[in-house]
Structure formats: C-alpha cells, structure tokens
N, C-alpha and C positions, 0 to 999 in steps of 0.2 A: 165321450158319449154321454148324452143326457139320459136320465132315468126313463123317460117316456120312449126314447129311441131304443133303449135296451129292451124294454118290455115289448115293443113292437117287433123287434128283431128275433125274439125267441119263438121257436116253433110251438104250436099248440099241442102237437102230438109227435111221437117218435117211434120208429120201428125198433130202435135199440132199446132193449129191456132196461139197462141201467139208466139211460137217459129218461125213458118213460117213467121210471120209478121216482127219479129226483125232480123232474120238470114241474110237477104240480106244486111241490114244496117251494121251489125257487120262485115260481110265478106268484104264489101266495105271499111269500116274504117280500118280494119286490112291490107288491100292491100295498103292503103295510108301510113301505118307505115313502110312498107318495105324500102323505100328510106331513111326515117329518121333514121331508125335503122342502115343502112349501113353508113350513114354520122356520126352517133354517134360512131360507131365502129372504123371508120377511125380516128376520133378525139381522141378517147381513145388511139389508137395506137400511134398517133403523140405525145400526152402528155407523154406517157410512154417512148418514144424514147428520148424526150427532157430531162426528168427527169434522165434517165440512162446516157445520154451524159453529163449532168451537174454534176452528181455524179462522173463520170469517170474523168472529167476535174478537179474536186476538189481534187481527189486523186493524180493526176499527179503533181499538183502545190506544 
C-alpha cells in the first residue's frame, strides 16, 4: 500500500476513545513522511539512472 493510499484509508474520526486519541498523532506523522517519501523516490531514481549509465558505459568500452 502506498503512503497516499494509507492516508486516504484512515478515518478522520472514531467513536473508539483509544483510536480517537491516537488517530491525530498517526495522521500527523504520516503527513511528515510524505516529503521524505518523495526524496527517497527521487534518490532511488537517481541511483537507478547512474547504475544504468555505468552499465551502458561498460558495454561501449
């Protein structure tokens, strides 16, 4: 499950007192993960590009 799917699947309110207590913190923490997730995705893309580039350069040589 992707981060945005998880955030969309969480309820905004709950009648369960324990869940109602924890839910705002979980929602807030998930929101802080979004920028980190984007940075990691960009980093993974960069690593993949460099690996492909290095493999291609090795085949040409």
